[in-house]
C-alpha positions as CSV (number, residue, x, y, z in Angstrom):
1,X,-30.2,176.5,139.7
2,X,-32.3,173.5,140.5
3,X,-30.1,172.0,143.2
4,X,-31.5,173.0,146.6
5,X,-28.0,173.3,148.0
6,X,-27.1,175.9,145.4
7,X,-27.5,179.7,145.6
8,X,-26.1,182.6,143.6
9,X,-24.2,185.7,144.7
10,X,-23.2,188.9,142.9
11,X,-19.4,189.4,142.4
12,X,-18.2,192.3,144.6
13,X,-16.0,193.6,141.8
14,X,-17.9,193.3,138.6
15,X,-21.4,192.5,139.7
16,X,-21.8,189.3,137.7
17,X,-24.2,186.7,139.1
18,X,-22.2,183.6,140.1
19,X,-23.6,180.3,141.2
20,X,-22.2,178.8,144.5
21,X,-23.1,176.3,147.2
22,X,-24.8,177.4,150.4
23,X,-21.8,176.0,152.3
24,X,-19.5,178.5,150.6
25,X,-21.9,181.5,150.9
26,X,-19.8,183.3,153.5
27,X,-16.5,182.8,151.6
28,X,-17.4,183.2,147.9
29,X,-17.5,186.9,147.1
30,X,-16.0,187.1,143.6
31,X,-16.5,185.4,140.2
32,X,-12.8,184.9,139.6
33,X,-9.3,185.4,141.1
34,X,-8.8,188.4,138.8
35,X,-11.8,190.1,140.2
36,X,-10.7,189.3,143.8
37,X,-7.2,190.8,143.1
38,X,-8.6,193.9,141.4
39,X,-10.9,194.5,144.3
40,X,-8.2,194.2,146.9
41,X,-5.8,196.4,144.9
42,X,-8.3,199.3,145.4
43,X,-7.4,199.4,149.1
44,X,-3.6,199.7,148.8
45,X,-2.5,202.0,151.5
46,X,-2.1,205.7,150.6
47,X,1.4,206.9,151.5
48,X,1.5,208.7,154.9
49,X,2.9,211.9,153.4
50,X,-0.1,212.1,151.1
51,X,-2.6,211.6,153.9
52,X,-0.8,214.2,156.0
53,X,-0.7,216.8,153.2
54,X,-4.3,216.3,152.4
55,X,-5.1,217.7,155.9
56,X,-2.6,220.6,155.9
57,X,-3.6,224.3,155.7
58,X,-0.7,226.4,154.6
59,X,-0.6,229.8,156.2
60,X,2.0,232.5,155.4
61,X,4.4,230.8,157.8
62,X,3.3,227.5,159.2
63,X,1.8,224.4,157.6
64,X,-0.9,223.4,160.0
65,X,-2.0,219.8,160.2
66,X,-5.8,219.7,160.9
67,X,-6.2,215.9,161.2
68,X,-6.0,213.7,164.3
69,X,-4.1,215.4,167.2
70,X,-2.9,213.6,170.4
71,X,-3.7,215.2,173.8
72,X,-0.6,217.3,173.6
73,X,-1.5,218.9,170.3
74,X,0.9,216.9,168.1
75,X,-0.6,215.5,164.8
76,X,-0.5,211.8,164.3
77,X,-1.4,209.4,161.4
78,X,-1.6,205.6,161.1
79,X,1.3,204.1,159.2
80,X,2.9,200.7,159.2
81,X,0.4,199.3,161.8
82,X,0.9,202.1,164.4
83,X,0.7,205.9,165.0
84,X,3.4,208.1,163.6
85,X,3.9,211.8,164.4
86,X,3.1,213.9,161.3
87,X,6.0,216.3,161.8
88,X,8.3,213.3,161.6
89,X,6.6,212.1,158.3
90,X,7.1,215.6,156.9
91,X,10.7,215.9,158.0
92,X,11.6,212.4,156.6
93,X,9.8,213.2,153.3
94,X,11.1,216.7,152.6
95,X,14.5,216.7,154.4
96,X,16.0,213.3,155.2
97,X,15.6,210.2,157.3
98,X,15.8,211.1,161.0
99,X,19.1,210.0,162.4
100,X,19.1,207.5,165.3
101,X,19.1,209.3,168.7
102,X,17.6,212.5,167.4
103,X,14.0,213.9,167.5
104,X,12.2,216.7,165.8
105,X,12.1,220.2,167.3
106,X,9.5,222.7,166.1
107,X,11.5,225.9,165.6
108,X,8.2,227.8,165.4
109,X,6.9,226.2,168.7
110,X,3.6,225.2,166.9
111,X,3.0,221.6,167.7
112,X,0.8,220.8,164.7
113,X,3.1,222.6,162.2
114,X,4.6,220.3,159.5
115,X,6.5,223.0,157.5
116,X,9.9,221.3,156.9
117,X,11.6,224.7,157.3
118,X,10.3,224.9,160.8
119,X,11.6,221.4,161.8
120,X,15.1,220.5,163.0
121,X,16.6,217.2,164.1
122,X,18.1,217.6,167.6
123,X,18.9,215.6,170.7
124,X,16.2,215.1,173.3
125,X,18.3,217.3,175.7
126,X,18.4,220.2,173.2
127,X,14.7,219.8,172.4
128,X,13.7,220.0,176.1
129,X,16.0,222.9,176.8
130,X,14.6,224.9,173.8
131,X,11.0,224.1,175.0
132,X,11.8,225.5,178.5
133,X,13.5,228.6,177.1
134,X,10.6,229.3,174.7
135,X,8.1,228.8,177.5
136,X,10.0,231.1,179.8
137,X,10.3,233.8,177.1
138,X,6.6,233.7,176.4
139,X,5.9,234.0,180.2
140,X,8.3,237.0,180.4
141,X,6.7,238.6,177.4
142,X,3.2,238.2,178.9
143,X,4.3,239.6,182.2
144,X,6.0,242.5,180.5
145,X,2.8,243.2,178.4
146,X,0.6,243.1,181.6
147,X,3.0,245.5,183.4
148,X,2.5,248.2,180.9
């Protein structure tokens, strides 16, 4: 290239050396539209359920999500531009879409469990009540064990 305004770059997809102008240096990254499309198709979002299941350890009972947990111990994953709870992703994949006005209750009381057999769609009132009952039962069991 004998023009002093011309430079060359390597295509990000196929590596071919492509001549370009210095003024386009920051924008020109591919030798063709096909290479640009092929490159961007490599980064298509992996479905949330696949990203969740890649980080699950199946025990005899629970399926424990070992990825990102919020401060309360619930798993979360990025999907559709925001965070989604992993137990909801699991429920909606394996059982059905969550009906409006309902939320997921962990029947096993393990917050990072995504086993669909341990998840049930309930109202907020039922979920809170079950949480309090479970917590009180655990406290009573602990007190009983300490009394022995």
